[in-house]
Each structure stands twice: as C-alpha cells, then as structure tokens.
VODRENTOR-280468 format. One record per atom (N, C-alpha, C): x, y, z. Coordinates in steps of 0.001 Angstrom, whole numbers, plus 500000, padded with zeros to 6 digits. Layout:
VODRENTOR-280468
XYZ
...
This chain:
VODRENTOR-280468
506416475953538395
506049474956536982
507738475105536654
508510474293536405
509824474591535792
509995475340535339
510820476163534673
510916476625533727
511299476040532426
511576475020532427
511758474297531573
511079474099530418
509771473727531709
508789473183530786
508396474113529771
508628475565530019
508174476856528016
508604475979527438
509624475428527138
510359475341526494
510566474072525754
510765473543526796
510944472679526244
509871471223526928
509249469627525777
508048469097526453
508669468262527454
507164467962528357
507422467705529661
508375466415530240
508609465755531202
509258464800531586
508206463487531256
508221463695532101
507214462943532403
505573462266531272
505127463293530556
503733462755530231
504682463640528699
505354463893528535
506134463967527286
505021465293526503
503941466396527239
503046467278526819
504130468302526081
504029468923525459
504482470663523898
505640470848524912
505744471147524940
505698473109525747
505485473676525912
505314474501526797
503875475664526120
503830476588526349
505676476762525605
505291478421524326
504926477935523218
504766476343522602
503980476671521218
502889475347521411
502069475663522280
500735474952522724
499829476262521874
498394475603521552
497506476500520887
496794477644521832
497678477806522577
496793479088523799
498009479476523944
499436479265523893
500609479830522969
499989480789521583
500310480419520855
499654480558519363
498507481479519700
497267481750520342
496526483126520870
496934484173521220
498223483624521553
498831485022522764
499334485242521896
499927485189520943
501014485728520123
500063487038518847
498816486149518856
497813486561518206
497416487923518507
497207488364519666
496329488584520483
497498489991520580
499000489496521518
500527490323520719
500080491314519935
500359490728519235
500171491444517669
498959492121516656
497709492266517433
496655493267517241
497280494036518330
497822493810519387
498214494366519785
498653495549519187
500055495147518807
501060496050518804
500760496797516671
499751496892516090
498666497270515609
497487498485516412
497533498167517497
496139499572517864
496664499902518134
498069499862519083
499138500354519370
500072501706518754
500388501560517281
500205502030516126
499348502998516070
498190502686515702
497364503159514998
496897504576516921
496879503949517729
497602505145519479
498505505733519048
499216505774518599
500914506453517930
500550507118517010
499884506958515810
500487507503514477
499086508766515191
497591508954515398
496872509798516604
497849510575517623
498807510515518216
498435511007519620
500258511596519170
501110511254518197
501839512274517560
502443511160516336
501539512421515663
501559511831514185
503082512891513056
503380511686512233
504347511711511800
505670510494512762
506076510261513507
506578509517513184
506065508157513819
506025507711512777
505246505934511462
505322506708510687
506173505935509747
505659505803508801
506446505717507750
506373505421505917
506824504848504986
508187505566504495
509747505533504620
510207506135503653
510272505781502460
510227506351500857
509826505627500208
510900506013499259
511317505385497655
512602505961496550
511506505598495672
510866507064495089
510472506798494557
510144508367493963
510578507563492446
511112508649491196
509922509223490266
509429510347490195
508731510799489255
508995510166487677
510240510622486708
510612510215485426
510431508971485353
511189507880487043
511152506613486482
510129505864485765
508826506798486809
506881506076486901
506803506128484925
506960507813484174
506485507545483076
507511506712482540
508645506164482798
509700505424481625
508786503943482119
508722503343483161
507422502633483618
507015502397483142
506293503525482625
504460504029482123
504786503015480745
505196503984480105
505930503816478837
506333502099478132
507156502128479219
507225500483479091
506248499368479195
505777499931479561
504628498429479800
503384498667477933
503619500083477880
502116500200476921
502762500202475473
504183500219475653
505091500035474131
505527498439474249
505315497667474810
504322495876475190
503656495774474441
502583496871474837
501175495932473902
501309497279472537
502588497714471662
502672498396471337
501378499731471447
501457499940471776
501077501464472537
501424502692471841
501356503303471567
502380505380471698
502237505771473128
503532505247473479
504377505621474849
503286507453474446
502779507730475702
503030509216476337
503514509758476404
503206511709476867
504164512855476906
504217512930477860
505013513339479150
504859514513480479
504465516124479432
503895516145480733
502468517288480370
502502517782481734
503452519230481605
503140520622482513
501988520728483259
500734520772482574
499915520390483676
499013519662484452
499641518710483296
498736517280484151
499632517107485482
500781517132485171
502209517456487010
501656518069487104
501091519793487074
500690520100488239
498725519716488821
498475519363487641
496842518748488618
497035517379488877
498539516549489006
498532515586490228
499157515403491126
499555517294491293
500367517769493029
499030518849493500
498540519453492563
496803519689493430
496484518134493811
496268517379493215
495678516577493804
496348515720494875
496872515824495416
497713514973496087
497881515499497435
498256517024496486
497871518064497655
496672518448498180
495947517665498432
494507518563498046
494522517212499480
494400515215499547
494669514700499462
494527514624501846
496376515460501528
497016516203502312
496152516196503428
495298518359502907
494952519131503312
493406518325503933
493011518236503592
491654517283503894
491262515524504263
492649514876504581
492691513921504838
492247512638504398
491902512366502774
491749511347503212
492723511029501486
491547509529501504
492724508935500075
491460507956499663
491370509000498292
489903508546497772
490371510014495944
489211509230495175
489324509974493701
488205510776493511
487352511461494567
486549511667495019
487134512606496593
487042514303496931
487458514390498193
486070514847499084
486483514964500309
485181515018500836
484001516011501153
485443516647500698
484390519091499916
483740518401499207
483882517549498122
483561517525496385
484303517516495820
485255518182495515
486156517988494722
486273516856494350
486042516815492219
486723515889491179
487972515376490950
488081514890490622
489673514443489441
489753515428488588
488592515248487793
489117516760486521
488759517656486939
488453517827488161
488274519847488939
489332520108489069
490819519382489046
491933519393489241
492419519632488162
491982518452486852
492987518576485978
492398520344485127
490735520550485086
490445521662484315
491391522929484788
491445522846486471
491923523795486995
493042523817486090
494227523815485586
495312523640485501
495108524404483989
493730524217483579
494327524648482077
493489523860481345
493822522654481581
493994521508480873
492736520834479845
492075521404478468
490939520852478498
491039519730477552
490616519115478032
491450517411477658
489530516880476487
489234515523475981
488648514396475642
488092513639476513
489770512797476705
490201511555477286
490528512225478225
490702511420479922
490918511352481281
491389510659482026
492594509904482281
491915509123483634
493249509558484677
493493508339485761
493428508870487480
493790508192487948
495093507371488154
495305505904489850
496154506562490490
495404506362491606
496782506725492129
497801505684492625
498632505889493741
498831504611494932
499121505375495961
499595504091497229
500315505836498355
501313504015499055
502123504036499110
503126503509501104
504331502466499931
503996502930498267
505315501453498159
507002501879498193
507589501347498933
509109501705498326
509649501415497625
509031501421496143
510327501804494674
508692501898493531
509540502103493012
508376502717491609
508895501176490576
509415500554490688
508738499299490392
507843499257490860
507518498618492025
506914498019492923
504942498467492635
505555500339492117
504741501004492514
503340500060490532
503701500333489686
503360500009487987
503347498806488642
504073497784488850
503561496401489037
502465496209489297
502119497113490609
500720497123491431
499467497175490647
499833498689489709
498898498705489335
499142498036487390
499534497246486993
499953496558485720
498571494874486459
498975494753487561
497994493186488545
496637493744488554
496546495065488628
494577495352488413
494294495754487146
493781494221487052
492501495010485746
491810496394485626
491737496776486565
491144498767486316
492166499032485861
493168499344486295
494393500175486337
495109499528485541
495034498404485304
496384498101483491
495704499198482675
493865498851482491
493571499378481804
493437501006480577
493451501608482489
493728502493482624
494773502748481556
495476501939482575
497223502627481290
497735502671480559
496834501287479843
496997500864478536
495870501263478140
495565502506478076
494129503114477466
495155504475475558
494896503467474908
495564503876473654
494287505823473349
493830505580474019
493175506831473510
494261508382474386
494708508010475313
496007508745476336
497059509235475505
497493510180475275
499017511166474973
499872511889475367
499524512303477414
499527513200477412
499519512568479124
500475513003480210
500984511814481079
501419512985482465
501285512411483880
501248513990484460
501246513379485765
502615513324486374
503160512405487620
503268512841488934
503072512912490628
503320513316490971
503626512511492345
505007512969493076
505183512039494118
505804512504494795
504399513185496240
504125513979497223
504430513537498978
505349514137499802
504573512968501102
504541514312501893
503878513797502969
502825514211503846
502856513731505191
501554513755505935
500803513280507007
499310512885506516
499277511969506816
497574510732505972
497406509877506800
496479510323508320
495506510092508977
496891509359510299
497647510772510790
498623510651511102
500072509353510875
500447510215510024
501073509105509529
502242509527507874
503455509685508479
504108510070507820
503833509108506135
503318509621504945
502238508567503520
503512509941502659
503694508560501689
503446508782499928
502751508626499128
502113509645498420
500903509971497949
501300510140496498
501046508509495734
501686508983494067
500451509750493366
500452510347492234
498416510978491559
499289510498489974
498707509817489704
499058509332487899
497831509869486858
498143510749486248
496843512087485617
497746511420483885
496078511106483643
496831510682482046
495215511835481175
495451511811479682
494751512770479665
495324513415478088
494284514061476847
494602514025475786
493403514647475098
493949515703474114
492983516670473320
493184516113472289
493293515737471341
492979515190470490
492101514562469733
491419513570471112
489881512379469670
488924513758469852
488223513676469258
486562514980469491
485477513680469442
485554514199470377
483859513511471542
482743514817471543
482188514579472435
480036514537472472
481152514908473442
481560514208474869
481145514956476098
482659514331476568
483381515036476937
485043514658477923
484146513789478048
485394512742479027
485008511457480477
485776511397480732
485902511049481837
487399510721482973
487415508622483338
488013508496483877
488010506686483461
488326506881484945
487657506189485989
488002506253487377
487386504678488046
488828503855488407
488873503098488911
487791502098487913
487952502437486411
487153501611485540
486214501945484759
486130502346485656
484739503904485146
485323505328484259
484084504922483006
483717506444482170
483561507358482729
483854508426483279
482479508813484167
482344510056482531
481339510788482839
480991512158481426
481514513561482570
482039514805481787
482289515320482934
480901516211482434
480040516421484043
478999517287482966
479373519068482448
478438519362480995
479281520942481344
479495521628481695
477736522232483100
478469523128484080
480642522828484663
480431521707484708
482012521917485544
482502522349484093
482866522105483730
483570522834482531
483748524185481794
482761524853482048
481782526067481829
482460526945483295
482293526014484505
482437527327485272
483739526151485884
484852525711485748
485977524825486160
486285525505486966
486684525463488081
487394525938489791
488896526256489226
488588527315490175
489723528566490427
491201527435491527
491850526132491522
492499525280491892
494075526108492472
494026526384493857
495378526827494555
496353526363494803
497677526130494503
498737524511495586
498277524996497107
497604524374497736
497927524102499556
498476523102500113
499665522950501101
500190522357501104
500279522155502847
499479521387503401
499059520985504680
500558521020505417
500571521840506624
501072522233507493
501982520682508188
502232520018507776
502961518949508363
503760518851508628
504729518832510161
505997519078511065
506089516875510936
507673517126510071
507761515539509953
509259515361510917
509840514856511768
511008514097512479
511501513343512468
512131513445510741
512460512376509898
513605511054511454
514656511495512152
514661510574513028
514153510248514305
513061510586514187
512490509805514579
510710509016514288
511341508277513050
510144508530511924
510668506354512181
509426505643512405
510621504102512362
508958503259511120
509307502849511091
508365501855509252
507298500634510455
505737500849510079
505376499795510708
504969498763510598
504932498743509089
504898497515508229
506453496563508979
507087497109508120
508888496667508973
508560495762510332
507865496894511230
508130496390512442
507105495395512580
505999494853512011
505426493702511710
505844492234511199
506731492724510271
506863492406509368
508148491410509860
509515491866511173
509754491431511714
509186490866512572
508532491340513418
508033490767514464
507701489303514195
506909489849513268
505981488616512436
506556487398512566
508160487507511839
509069486721511597
509596485624512534
510097486629513649
510471486629514592
509530485414515749
508717485286515367
508072484557516670
508056483782515699
507436483872514432
507047482467513399
508519481411513342
509772481551513333
511080481308513760
511022480983514757
511072481831516197
510866481566517526
510470479806517688
509222479877516951
508015478296517019
508770477296516322
509001477407515723
510101476115514047
510830475823515217
511728476641515958
512961476634517333
512648475687517925
511084475599518033
510714474749519606
509929473926519059
509546474245517944
508833472560517287
510062471050517079
510757471949516561
511975471711516274
512859470738517426
513321470999518158
513356470726519094
512039469705520537
511206470276520315
510397469335520822
510226468062520480
510578468198518743
511069466538517957
512570465361517813
513494466410518608
514498466098518427
514801465106520180
514078466357520975
513720466106522506
513047464530522471
512118464621521690
511733463173521906
512024461758521100
513055462358520447
513490461489519562
514848460852520475
515585462119521252
516009461295522316
515890460588523658
514372460477523780
513827459852524689
513161459073524337
512887458398523892
513181457188522297
511463457368523253
510797458372522090
509245458736522375
508563458990521479
507742457894520841
507054458454519204
505628458700520394
505073460250519144
504031460748520124
503855460621518624
501922460282518614
501758460726516729
501203461121517790
500534461762516592
499706463917517259
500083464473515276
498204464698515092
498800465537513560
499441466691514446
498846467266515567
499319468856515873
500776470039515512
501212468452515165
502764468527514129
502641469516513090
502295468828512488
501991468808510694
501002470401510659
499411470476511580
498423472015511804
499608472795511995
500617472134513452
501452474273513420
502157474341512297
503003473668511933
503122473864510086
502685474354509313
501753474047509066
501348474215508754
501023475649508328
499639476139509304
499864478090510367
501159478228510062
502200477930510213
502868478739510691
503213478481508491
503484478441508479
503622478156506432
503448479218506136
501049479304506256
500876480128505731
500807481406505980
501581481934507576
501328483394508064
502456483927506813
503805482411507619
505509483330506626
505172483643505494
503890483336504942
503526482905503063
502817483909503241
502183484587503757
501079486337503532
502424487078504409
502471486870504835
503612488142505461
504727487753504447
505494487172503995
506210487216502408
505333487638501488
504507487761501562
503852488001500246
503447489886499966
502589489624501881
502264491080501506
503175492476501753
502399492771502041
503054495207500970
502134496137501650
502928497146502134
502109498230502586
501762498850501475
501655498978500341
501786499730499420
499820499694498692
499293500764497882
497567500600498603
497358501701496961
496864500898495504
496521501408494780
495338502058494537
494475502886494485
493537503280494127
492603503709492883
C-alpha cells in the first residue's frame, strides 16, 4: 500500500486516509490505555519516578479559606498549633499506611489525630486533597463540592490547622493536603466531627482513652531529577493525537476539494464531535482529588 494512503484520501476511491479511520481511532484509544497501564507498572516497579510537583502554601490555604468564609458573613478561623500538628499527623499516617481515606486501614479515626495533640474540641471537621498544582485550585475544588463547602463554611468552627506534605503514595510522588477545623467554645452533649458531610459523634471511650500518637515520617527516597508528571504526559499525548487527527481531517477536505470530489458523509461531523468532546475533557480534567 502506498505511503500517502496513510495520510491522504485514496486517489481513485477517495476513501479517507487510514490514519483517520475508525480503526485508527480505536488504536489511538488502545495506545492511551497502554500508556496508563505503563504508568501503573512504573509506579510500582520504581516508586517515586512518577509524580506531580505542586506549589501549595499553608498560609495561602488559610487565607483563601477565610476569604470564602467572609464572603458568607462568617467569622474567620484562626490557625491553631494543635490542629496544625493533627493535620501533619494525619498526612504522615496516610503515607506510612499507604491509604487515601478519612479512616486508616489500622482503624485510626480523624478525631484520633486531633485528640492526640491535646485539642479538646466540641465540633471538628476534616477536608482532604491531593495532587493539586496550586492553593487556589484546592479551595476552588472544595468550594465546588457541596459537602466540602459546607464543612469549610461551618459557622461552628473557630480554629484551623493545615498540613501540606509530600511523600510516596501508591508508588507515586504525591502532595497531600489535610485541613482540620475545630472549636472548643460551643457546649454540646457529645463532640462530633464532620466527615464528608456527615456529623459523626465521637465515642466517649475515645475521649477518655485518647491515643498517644507520634510523628512517623515514611521513608521515601524521591529523586526529583527523574520525576515526571504522568498527568501532563497524558495530556500532551492526548492533545498531540487530537491535533494530528484534526490536521488530517482538514487535509482530507482540502484534497477532495482540489480533486473536485464531493463526499456526502456524516463521518467528518462524527469525527469532529468526538474530537471536540475529547479535547474538552482534557481541558477540564485535573489530577487533583478531594475527599
């Protein structure tokens, strides 16, 4: 088969170039899936090689949180040393036990970390985030989530603690963000913690026998020079394929016009619709996750 048939419509039949056929599009999808599988293999065989380098500031997160609270007429929360420690303990524990959740696999609860620092709360709450590039993105994501927004805008809270910690989670360099809220002012019958939109009452025995927690930093050897961002690689690869296919579609239309051939087909519209959806998905996608 002549090489030009891969890039240009057939001279005689005017059939589309092979690289923009539906079969070719299927191959592109399969290659993208193989790329993701390759990332998974690398993350487990060479931990720390993959990762996202973030620029997140603890003070900025507190500032942005208070800006959102003041927009709703709420009083700002004040940074609390004990809650800062609790947030750090929680982040370090997620790396040490290799999990991404409010409750650890070993049974540690969000209030274990808060009570473990000596903070005796009546109301508390926890928001989590990972793999965002900036502080603004994190607060925007929290505000776009009804449960996280309600937690961030809870009028009961007076104090805040933030931890921004880098480490190795599931084989990838990860930036974890833990946001802890609390207050010791309100009088309630039983302390509660807001977790994913639900107020969970703290068992009395947990208050009496509060855990003695220590900072445990997971031993992670990360070589910053070899780390590359799997999200950006996927995004660049996706946009490259989309651009390549669009160029071939435009070339297909131009060549047929030069040949004075009119091909009545809805395939071009289908191709462009699919490519537009894929491009839109890539533009709106983010590696960041909240919990």
